[in-house]
Structure formats: C-alpha cells, structure tokens
N, C-alpha and C positions, 0 to 999 in steps of 0.2 A: 339171624338164625339163633333160636333159643338153645341154651345148653341143656341137652337131654341127659337127665340124671340116671336113667336106666332104660333098657330096651325090652320091649315085649318079645316073646319067643319068636313070633313070625317076622319081627324086625331085625333079628340078630344078624342074618346073612348080609343085609344091607349096611348095618352099623359097622360090621367088621370090614367090609369092603371100603367104606368111607374112611375108616381109621387107617387102613393101608394107604389110601390115596393121600391122606394128610401126612403120613410118614414120608412118602416119596416126595411130596412137595417140599417138605423141610429139608430133605437130603439134597434136592435140586437147588434150593436157595442157598445152601451152604457152599455151593460151587464145587463140591467134591465130584459130582457127576451130573450130567444132563438127563433128567428123567421125564422131560416134557412129553415125549412120544408115548411112553408107558402110562403116564398120568392121564393123557387124553383118551387112551384106549380104555382104561379102567373107569373113567368118568362116564363114558358112553355105556359101559357095562352096568354101572351103578344106576344110571337113568332107566335103562331097560328093566333092570331088576325091580326098581321101585315101582314102575308102572305095572309090572306083572303082579307084584304083591298086592297093591292097592286097587287093582281092577277086579279082584274076585275075593273080597273079604267076607267071611261068614258073619252072621249076626253076633255071635259070641266074641269074635275078634273086634267088632265095632264097639261092643260093650267095654272091652278092655281098653280100647282107644279113648272112649269117653271118660275113662277114669285115669288116664295117663297123668302122672305127676307133673309133667312138664307142659301140659296144655295151658293156654292162657286162662287165667281166672278172672273174676269180675274186675278187680282193681287193675289188671293188665289191660283190659278193654277200656276202662275208664281213662287210663293214661294215654292210650292211643287215639281215642275218639272224642274225648270231652276235655274242656278246659275249665279252670276256675272251680274245680270240685271242692265242695265244702261239706264234710261229713257231719251229720247230726246224730246224736246219741240219745238213748233212753226211751222207755215206753211210757213214762209218767205213771206207772203202776207198781213195778217191782224193781227193774234194773236195766242194765245194758246187756245186749247180746252181740258179740263180735262175729258170729257166724252168718248173720243176715244184716247187712249194712247198707247205708244209702245217704244221700244228701243232694243238694242242689248243685247244678253245674251248667255249663253252656255247651250246646251242640251246634256247630257252625254259627256261633255267636248268639244263638237263641237260648234263653233260660229254660231248663228242663229239670225234672227229678229223675235220678238214677237209683235203682235198688238192685241188690244182688246177693246171692249166697257167696261167701268167701271161704275157701279152703286154705290150708297151709301146705308148704312144700316139705318142711322138716317136721320131725316129731314134735318139737317144741311149738312150732307155729300151729300145727294141727291141734295140739292140746288147747292153745289159746283160742283157736277158731272153732273148737268142738267138732273138728272134722267136717265143717260145713253143715252141721245138723242143728237147725235153730230150735230154741226153746220157746215157750209162749211169749216171753217178752220180746223176742225177735219179730214175731208176727204182729204183736201189738205196736211195736215201734214202726214197722213198715206201714201198718194201717194209719197211724198218726201222720206219717210223712205223706202218704198218698192223699189223705184228706186235706193236708196243708197245700199240696200241689193243686188240688181241685179248687181250693179257695182263691188261689192266685193265678188260676188258669194256666198251669204249666203242664206240658205233655210229660208223660211218664214212660220211662224205659226200664224194664226189669230184665235181669239176667239170672237164669235158673241153672244151678249146678249143685245138687245135693243128693245124698243117698236117701234122704227123707227127714221128717221131723224127728227130733231127739226122743227116743222111747223111754227115758228114765222116769222113775217114780216122781221125782220133784216136778218134772214137766207136766205129768198127768195131774198132780195135785194142784198145780197152778192153772189148769184149764187149757191144755194143749189143743184138744179137739174144738173147744169153743173159740179159741183164738183163730184157728184156721178157718172155721165156718164163718166167723164174722168177716174175715178178710175176703172170702168169696162173695159175700153179700155186698160189702162196701165196693169192691172192684167192679161188680156188675153195674153199679149205679154211678160211677165216676163220669162227670160231664166233660172230660178231657181225653185226648188221644192216649191210648195205652198200647204199647208194643212190647211183647214178651219174647225173649229169645232163650232157647235152651242151648247153653254153651258147652255143657259137659254131660253130666248125668242128671236126668230129671226123675226123681224118685217119689212116687206116691203123692199123698196130700201135702207133704212138705214142699213139693215143687209147685203143685197146683195153687197153693196159697198165694203165690205172686204170679200166677199164670193165666188169670182171667183178663184177656186183652182183646182189643179190636183186631189185632194181628198177632198170631203166634208163629214164631220162626224157629228153625232148628239148624244149628251148624251141622255140616255134612256127616261128621263122625260123632254126633251126640246121640243120646238115647232118652226115651221118655216112656215111663211105664208105671202102672199101678203098684207094682211090686218088683223087687230085684229078681233076676233070674235064679240066684241062689235061694232066695226065699220061696219062690215058686216051686223050684225043684224039691225043696225040703217038704213042702206041703203035698205036691202031687206024687213025687217018687220016693219020698222019705229018704232022699239022698241029695245033699247040696252039691255034690261033685258032678251031678248031671245038669249043671246050670247051662251048659251049651245047648242041650236039648230044649230046656225051658225057654231060652232066648229065641230059638227058632219058632216056638209056638206062640210066644208073646208078641212077636213082630214089633220090636222096640225101636227100630232104627228110623232115622229121618225119612228115608225112602219109603218105608212101610207106612208111616203115619201120614205122609203126604198123599199116598195113594188112597188111604182110608178117609181123607178129608179132615183129619184131626188137626193138622197144621196147615199154614198158608203158603209156606215157601221153605225150600231147603237152601241154605247158604253154603256155597262151595268153599271148601278148605284148600289150602296149598297141597300139592301132591305130597303124600307122606303124612298128612295130618297137620292140624293147627299147632301142635307142639314143636314142629320143626321150623316154623316161621310165624312168630306172633304178629309181626307187623303186617304181613300179607293177609293173615286171617282177619285182622282188625279192619284192614282196608276193604276186604270183600264184604264183611258185615256192615261196615259204615255205608257203603253204597246202597245196600238193601234197606237199611234203616232210613236213609234220606228219602228214598222213593216212597216208602210207606208213610213216613211222617208227612210228606208233602200231600199225599192223597187224603189222609185223615184230617189234615189241617184245614181242609175246605168244608168240613162238616160242622154243624152246630152242636151244642152240648146234647140236645135231645136226640139228634141224629146219631151221635156217637154211642149213646146209651142203647138206642134201638139197633144199631149195627152190631153191637156186642151181644145183645140179647138174641138177635136172629142167628148170629154165628154159632153160639153154643146150643141153641135149640135145634139146630140142623144136625148136630153130631149124633151118630147112631140111628139116624132115620133111614129105614129101608122100605122100598116099595116092591110089591110083587104083582104078578099078573093075576 
C-alpha cells in the first residue's frame, strides 16, 4: 500500500475511517484492550464506503484522481514491470530533459524500450522534473530512442502522464511544435510494436507526442484530452472555476474514450485508485501489456505500420443514413 500524502475532498471520510481503524489496531496490539470486534466492524464499513464512493465518481473527480500526487508514476511502473532498466539521456541537439525519460529494459526477459513522462512528488522533485512538462529536447530525445529501438527491432512501451508540453518562451524558441510534429511522423512509421498507456493525466499534444501506438490503453482513473478542464472553462465560460462543467463536456475519462473508440482498452485499477496500491495497479497493467505485446509480436514491420495507420485513420469517422 502506497503512502498517500494527501486526500482529495471526496476521499476524506474514507481516510478518516481508515485512520481510526489504524489507531484501534495499535491500541489492541499494545494489549491494553481487545478491539478486534470493533476493528472488524469498522473495516466492513470502510469497504462499503469505498465501494460507494468509487462506484459513482463524476468526471471532475476522476480528473482529480488522475493528478493525485501518490499515483504511481512512470518510474514506479518501471520498477514493478521491467528489469535491467538503463536510462539514456540527451537529444544530441541541445541538452537533457528530465521530465520525459526512457531507456532500454527487459519485459519478461525480452529487450524493449520504455519511455514516459516523469513527475515529482515533492516541490524539489517537481522543479527538477519540470512538473512532468517536456521541452523540445525531451521530445527529440524520445524520437532518438524510438529510432534506436526500431533499428534493433525492440518493442516500445510509452507511459503518458503530463499536463502538456512546457509552454515557456525558451521551449517555443527551440521549436516545441516542430519537435512534437516530427515525433508524430516518426511514430507513425515505426516497424516495431508500439503500446502506449495513459497512466495519469494525458494533456494535449504533449501527451500525443508519445501516444501514436498500435494500441493505446488508459488506466481506469486516468484522463486524456486536447485541453485541461480548467483551460477549457477559461475559454468557454471565462471562468476556470467551472472546470467541473468543462470536464463533463470534454468527456475526458477512460470510459468515455473507450466508448468513442479513441482508446483500445481500459485497465482496471485497485478499488480506491492506483495511488492506494501501486503493486496491484502494476500487476493489472502488466497483464494487459503482455496480452497486447503477444498479439502485436506476430505482425511484420509492414503490418505493424499498416495497423497503426488504420487505427488512427478510423478515429472520428462517422456514418449516417
């Protein structure tokens, strides 16, 4: 169980109840009084409360969950699912970007490339990781690594978790839009299996830049959208505080996007969200990745490119009577 550093408003009743259960267990262990019966009653109550809360979440609540500080980040999934991870740095043009990282690793013993946005948990870590918002050098580095993987016939796994590409002047001066556009072009033509997973917040082109895959998956409480609900509310309503209304209109959740055919599968999270049990979330995702990797592994390079092309060409296609 991961240590949750803070609780969202709708989680607070459950967190408080679990804290009380912990206190009673400590009291019972001390031998001062036997609280086993009361602990059992409260644990059943906590389970019911958890199921009630997470069975009817609004889209805005899911947005908040996707940003939860205690959710497993890219490197957490790497530690649970991959071995022999060797990070590679630098874009060979300008410098290193620690908000979008990657390297070669092994998945069930097979060599693969893993790439992902990496956020920080503390203020210091977030400053170092630029809050998970890549600059052009991050995208150029990821392109370099993907081309290297293609040269050595290594499957590629990407993990998406960003508010979006960094909007600073320096990033624009160094060609942010061009770096993202070239990534889209390169990923479309990779002759190796590419599986992309949204593990937290998938924001705009900053997310799509590593999201052109044969399979696009989403964790149950992740989000994927062209703009944040706050940004959308600022434009439509001239009021960022109406982000909850914007989230409903945008349909940003995994369930919404699966229904629209934008993603291929929703990966179940532990009850209460991935932030409550990193190992269980990784196990759930690992099983799905293995299944899709096995399917894609049967295709030739040309077939993989055609499969990817057909997948994205089918998005947004509507037929009428």
